C-alpha positions as CSV (number, residue, x, y, z in Angstrom):
1,I,11.1,-20.9,30.0
2,K,7.4,-22.5,29.0
3,T,7.5,-23.4,25.2
4,K,4.7,-24.8,23.6
5,A,5.1,-27.4,21.3
6,L,4.1,-26.7,17.9
7,T,3.0,-29.5,15.0
8,D,4.2,-29.0,11.4
9,W,0.8,-28.5,10.1
10,Q,0.1,-25.5,12.8
11,I,3.9,-23.9,11.6
12,I,3.0,-24.5,7.7
13,L,-0.4,-23.3,8.1
14,G,0.1,-20.7,10.3
15,K,2.9,-19.1,7.4
16,F,0.2,-19.7,4.7
17,T,-2.1,-17.6,6.4
18,A,-0.2,-15.1,7.3
19,S,0.8,-14.7,3.9
20,L,-2.6,-14.8,2.3
21,L,-3.9,-12.4,4.8
22,L,-0.6,-10.4,3.9
23,V,-1.7,-10.6,0.2
24,F,-5.3,-10.2,1.1
25,I,-4.1,-6.3,2.6
26,A,-2.4,-5.5,-0.6
27,L,-5.4,-6.0,-2.6
28,I,-8.3,-3.8,-0.7
29,P,-6.2,-0.4,-1.6
30,T,-6.9,-1.5,-5.7
31,L,-10.9,-1.7,-4.7
32,T,-10.5,1.9,-5.2
33,Y,-9.7,2.1,-9.1
34,V,-12.6,-0.4,-9.4
35,Y,-14.8,2.6,-7.2
36,T,-13.3,5.0,-9.5
37,I,-14.0,3.2,-12.8
38,Y,-17.6,2.7,-12.1
39,V,-18.5,6.5,-10.8
40,L,-16.3,7.7,-14.1
41,G,-17.4,5.6,-16.5
42,N,-20.3,7.0,-19.2
43,P,-23.0,6.1,-18.2
44,V,-22.1,5.2,-14.4
45,G,-21.7,2.1,-13.6
46,N,-20.9,0.8,-16.7
47,L,-18.8,-2.0,-15.6
48,D,-18.6,-6.0,-15.8
49,L,-18.5,-6.4,-12.3
50,G,-18.7,-10.0,-12.3
51,S,-15.1,-10.3,-14.5
52,I,-14.0,-7.8,-12.1
53,A,-14.7,-10.0,-8.9
54,G,-13.6,-13.1,-10.8
55,S,-10.4,-11.6,-11.3
56,Y,-10.1,-10.7,-7.2
57,F,-11.3,-14.5,-6.3
58,G,-8.2,-15.4,-9.3
59,L,-5.9,-13.2,-7.8
60,F,-6.4,-15.1,-4.3
61,F,-6.3,-18.3,-5.6
62,L,-3.3,-17.2,-7.8
63,A,-1.9,-16.0,-4.6
64,S,-2.5,-19.3,-2.9
65,I,-1.1,-21.3,-5.0
66,Y,2.3,-19.5,-5.1
67,T,2.4,-19.3,-1.3
68,S,2.5,-22.8,-0.5
69,I,5.0,-23.3,-3.7
70,G,7.3,-20.9,-1.6
71,L,6.6,-22.7,1.5
72,F,7.5,-25.9,-0.2
73,T,10.7,-24.6,-1.8
74,S,11.9,-22.5,1.8
75,T,11.7,-26.6,2.9
76,L,14.1,-27.4,0.2
77,S,17.1,-24.9,0.9
78,K,18.1,-23.2,3.6
79,N,19.7,-20.1,1.6
80,Q,16.5,-18.1,0.8
81,I,17.8,-16.9,-2.6
82,V,18.1,-20.5,-4.1
83,A,14.6,-21.3,-2.6
84,F,13.3,-18.0,-4.2
85,I,14.6,-18.9,-7.6
86,L,13.2,-22.6,-7.3
87,S,10.0,-21.6,-6.2
88,V,10.1,-18.7,-9.4
89,F,10.8,-21.7,-11.8
90,I,8.0,-23.9,-10.6
91,T,5.4,-21.4,-10.9
92,F,6.8,-20.4,-14.1
93,I,6.5,-23.6,-15.2
94,L,3.2,-24.1,-13.7
95,F,1.6,-21.3,-15.2
96,Y,3.4,-21.0,-18.9
97,G,4.7,-24.5,-19.1
98,F,1.9,-26.4,-20.1
99,D,0.3,-23.7,-22.6
100,T,3.4,-24.4,-24.5
101,I,1.9,-28.1,-25.7
102,D,1.1,-28.3,-29.5
103,T,-2.8,-28.1,-29.5
104,S,-2.2,-30.0,-32.6
105,L,-2.1,-33.1,-30.9
106,G,-6.0,-33.0,-30.5
107,N,-7.2,-33.7,-27.4
108,D,-4.4,-34.5,-25.6
109,G,-2.8,-31.2,-26.2
110,Y,-5.9,-29.8,-24.0
111,I,-5.6,-32.0,-21.5
112,F,-2.5,-31.2,-20.6
113,Q,-3.1,-27.3,-21.5
114,Q,-5.5,-28.4,-18.1
115,F,-2.9,-28.9,-15.5
116,G,-1.9,-25.4,-16.1
117,I,-2.6,-22.6,-13.9
118,N,-3.3,-20.2,-16.7
119,E,-5.8,-22.1,-18.5
120,H,-7.9,-22.0,-14.7
121,F,-7.2,-18.3,-14.0
122,K,-8.0,-17.4,-17.3
123,S,-11.6,-19.0,-16.9
124,I,-12.4,-17.4,-13.4
125,S,-10.9,-14.1,-14.8
126,R,-13.4,-14.1,-17.1
127,G,-16.1,-13.7,-14.6
128,V,-17.1,-17.1,-14.7
129,I,-16.3,-19.4,-11.1
130,D,-16.5,-22.9,-11.9
131,T,-16.6,-25.4,-9.9
132,R,-13.7,-27.2,-12.0
133,D,-11.6,-24.7,-11.6
134,V,-11.7,-23.6,-8.0
135,I,-11.1,-27.7,-7.1
136,Y,-8.0,-26.9,-9.3
137,F,-6.4,-24.0,-6.8
138,I,-7.0,-25.8,-3.5
139,S,-5.9,-28.9,-5.1
140,V,-2.5,-27.5,-6.5
141,T,-2.6,-25.6,-3.4
142,F,-3.1,-28.6,-0.5
143,F,-0.8,-31.0,-2.6
144,F,2.3,-28.2,-2.4
145,L,1.4,-27.9,1.4
146,F,1.0,-31.4,1.8
147,I,4.7,-32.2,0.3
148,T,5.9,-29.2,2.7
149,K,4.9,-31.5,5.5
150,Q,6.1,-34.4,3.9
151,Q,9.6,-32.7,3.5
152,L,9.7,-31.7,7.2
153,K,9.2,-34.6,8.2
154,N,12.0,-35.9,6.2
155,E,14.1,-33.8,8.1
């Protein structure tokens, strides 16, 4: 039997890409809703396509972060249920945890909110694709992929 040795990065990126492809395929049928609302609008085409495109980009970036977190938590435990619960906990904290910081702190509260996913997702879902938001999503995704690699190396 011949086998080909795969590096940790190849395994991680293969799982990550497959998961993102699954999300992408799941999002494609929802475009029928956009088309339907576009046609049925009064007048026809009375729809903010920038906001819709931004929401789709935001969903894709959100899925990339959630996928990378899921890959990371699956390296922490051999039990799938434990990994799932850890993943839900981490994504909940990253999405809502930084929004609860008191804004009466002035600039300090706003700076902490910038670490949360929700702040960047809200910005993109308005149709404004800012490089700061894109860099944030890509950075968090690669951070969790990197610590996944480190966790595999330590095993």
